[in-house]
C-alpha positions as CSV (number, residue, x, y, z in Angstrom):
1,M,0.0,0.0,0.0
2,A,1.3,3.5,-0.9
3,S,1.5,6.4,1.4
4,V,0.5,10.0,0.5
5,Q,1.6,13.1,2.5
6,V,-0.1,16.4,2.1
7,K,0.6,19.7,3.9
8,V,-2.6,21.4,5.1
9,D,-3.4,24.2,7.5
10,D,-3.8,23.0,11.1
11,Q,-7.3,24.5,11.3
12,L,-8.4,22.9,8.1
13,R,-7.2,19.5,9.2
14,A,-9.0,19.8,12.6
15,R,-12.2,20.9,10.9
16,A,-12.0,18.1,8.4
17,Q,-11.3,15.6,11.2
18,A,-14.4,16.8,13.0
19,V,-16.6,16.4,9.9
20,A,-15.2,12.9,9.3
21,A,-15.7,11.9,12.9
22,D,-19.4,13.1,12.7
23,M,-19.8,10.6,9.9
24,G,-18.0,7.8,11.9
25,L,-14.8,8.0,9.9
26,D,-11.2,8.9,10.6
27,L,-9.6,11.4,8.3
28,A,-7.5,8.7,6.5
29,S,-10.7,6.7,5.6
30,A,-12.4,9.9,4.4
31,I,-9.4,10.7,2.1
32,R,-9.3,7.1,0.8
33,M,-13.1,7.4,0.0
34,F,-12.4,10.7,-1.8
35,L,-9.6,9.1,-3.9
36,A,-11.7,6.1,-4.8
37,Q,-14.6,8.3,-5.9
38,M,-12.2,10.4,-7.9
39,V,-11.1,7.3,-9.8
40,R,-14.7,6.1,-10.1
41,V,-16.0,9.3,-11.8
42,N,-12.7,10.0,-13.6
43,G,-12.6,13.5,-12.1
44,L,-13.2,15.5,-9.0
45,P,-16.2,14.1,-7.1
46,F,-17.7,17.6,-6.7
47,Q,-18.2,20.7,-8.9
48,P,-15.5,23.3,-8.1
49,Y,-16.6,27.0,-8.4
50,A,-15.1,30.4,-8.1
51,D,-15.7,32.2,-4.8
52,P,-18.5,34.8,-5.5
53,D,-17.0,37.2,-2.9
54,P,-15.9,40.2,-5.0
55,F,-13.0,40.8,-2.6
56,Y,-11.2,37.8,-4.2
57,N,-11.8,38.7,-7.9
58,V,-8.7,39.2,-10.1
59,K,-9.4,42.9,-10.6
60,N,-9.6,43.7,-6.8
61,Q,-6.6,41.6,-6.0
62,S,-4.6,43.4,-8.6
63,H,-5.7,46.8,-7.2
64,L,-4.7,45.7,-3.7
65,A,-1.3,44.6,-4.9
66,D,-0.8,48.0,-6.6
67,V,-1.8,49.8,-3.4
68,A,0.5,47.7,-1.3
69,A,3.4,48.4,-3.7
70,D,2.7,52.2,-3.5
71,L,2.7,52.0,0.3
72,K,6.0,50.2,0.3
73,Q,7.4,53.0,-1.9
74,G,6.3,55.5,0.7
75,K,3.3,56.8,-1.4
76,N,0.1,57.2,0.3
77,C,-3.4,58.4,-0.4
78,S,-6.5,59.7,1.3
79,A,-9.4,57.7,2.5
80,R,-11.4,59.4,-0.2
81,D,-9.0,58.0,-2.9
82,L,-9.4,54.5,-1.5
83,I,-13.1,54.5,-1.9
84,K,-13.2,56.0,-5.4
85,D,-14.5,53.5,-8.0
């Protein structure tokens, strides 16, 4: 039998373990079930989707990166400038 190691956030692991435990499973069994279903359906066993939260859209993240770069260069702006657009 092969071994798989994955690095995940501690909080994510704890929450996933709690969900698995609620279903009477340990985390390793839940992951084995996920992998088996992935092979069975020849893809992900769920439909991934983009987060609808506009904070995470590409345009906003680009704007935030630009603002952060300006701040690092010592440039600043007023609160009014931040809420324009």
